[in-house]
N, C-alpha and C positions, 0 to 999 in steps of 0.2 A: 278357331276350327283346328281340329285334330284328326288326321286322316288316318285310318288303320288298313294296313293291305293285307287282306285275307287271301291274296291270290295263291299262295302256297298250300293252304288248305283246301281251297277250291279244287284244284288241279290234283291235288291226293285225293279228293272224294269222287271226282271224274276219274281218276285212272281206277279206282277201286270198282265204281261202278262199272267201268268197260272189262274190266276182268270179269265181274259175275256175271256179266252178259254174254260173255265169249264161253265160260264155264257150262250157262243154261242151252245156249245154242248148240255147244258141243255135245251136251247129253241128249239134247231133241234128235240132233241130226243121227247121233249114234242110234235111237232108238227107231227113228224111220229106217236106218240100215239093216238094222237086226228083223224089223217087221218084213221088209221087202225080198230078204236074203233067201236062197234056195235053201231047203231042209232036206238034209239027208242024213246024217249024223249027228248034226247040231253043232259039229266043231267049227264050221264057218260062223254060225250065229253066236257061238260062244268067244271069238276071238275077236269079234269088232270091237274096238274103243276108240276112245278120243283122248286127246291131249292137248291142253291150252299152253301157247307159248306167250307168256305175259309181257315179255322184251319186245316179241315183235307184233303183238296185238293179233294172233291168229289161233284159230282152233283147227285141227286137224281130226279127220275121223278116217279109220282105215282098218287094215287085219293083215296079218302075214301068212295067212292060208292060201293056198292056191285052190281056185274051184274050177 
């Protein structure tokens, strides 16, 4: 009987799936933040964005605007 090790492929698929999920979560959180942001000039809403750090497996949502 011959055993074939697919662990590298499985780990790569898991990593890829995790990154896709982080991107989807980041986009959704960005949309929620834009929906609840106060609207005056639109600058705050337009400045909200997300960033996924694939190395740390984290998604950030934020803005550089003061409100």
